[in-house]
N, C-alpha and C positions, 0 to 999 in steps of 0.2 A: 309256635310253642305258647303257652302260657308260661308267663315267666314265673309264678308264684307258684304253679305245677312246676315249675323247673328246679327250684330252690326244694321241695321236695324231696327230689331225688339227694342232694347234699346232705339231708340227714342222714342219709346210710353211713356219713363217713365215722359216725360215732360205735358203727356195729362193731363185734367182731370179725377179721375178714379173713384169718386162717391163711394167709398168703394168697386170697384171691381178690384182687383190686381195681378189676376190669368196670364192675359196676360202678365204683367212683369215678374212675379215669374216665369215664364217658360222660359220668354226670360233670365233671370238672370241665371236658370239653364241650357239652352242649353250655355249660355258665360262659363259658371265653367266646362263645359263636355270638350269644346272647346278651353280651355284659352290659350294652348301653341301654335293652329295656330293663334288664334288671337293676338297674343302679339309674337310670333316667340321665343318663351322659356325665356322670359322675366322676368318681377320679377312675383313671385308667386300670384296665385289667389285671392284676399283679401276675398271673399266672398264663404262660403263651405254651401255646406246642407248634409244631413244623409240620407243613401241609403231609407229609410221608407219612410221622407218626398219627398224625389224625386219621388217614386214609387205613392203616394198618388196625388202627385200633379199632373204628368201625368195623372193619371186614368180620375182624374177633369178635365181635360182640355179635353181629348177626350171625355167625356162624356155631358161638356156644345159646343164642338163642336159640337156634334150630336144634341144637343137642337136647337142650333143656326139656321142649317141647315135645321131641322125640322120646324124652327118658318118661315126660310127665304122661302120656300117653301108653307107655310099657307098663309104668306104675298102675295105672287105670284098670289095661286090660287082666292084669292078674292081681287086681286087689293090692297090691304092695303100698303100704304108708309110709311115711319117711320116719315113725318109729321103729318099721319091721313088718314082720309079718300078720302080727297078732297086735291088734289094737290096745293101748294102756289100758284101755278101760276096763277087757275082759281078762287082762293077763292075771293070773294068780302070782303073788311076790310070797315067797319060802318065809 
């Protein structure tokens, strides 16, 4: 993985999470796995995950990506957009 591309994932840290931290945790795990490439062998990584946690998180992430893809396919099939059934551009305001 491209180290700079991986850093882009960490920019999600400032996004509103609404209780959904899986993407951030996956990005942190990937950063810890590539810490030496990211830092050029500088200071030790300040974040650690145990192997069981990494395995469970990556499994959950794969499942979540599958569900997200299925949802996207279903939304495309019925022309359902994130803003609802009717695009905001054609919606009348009272």
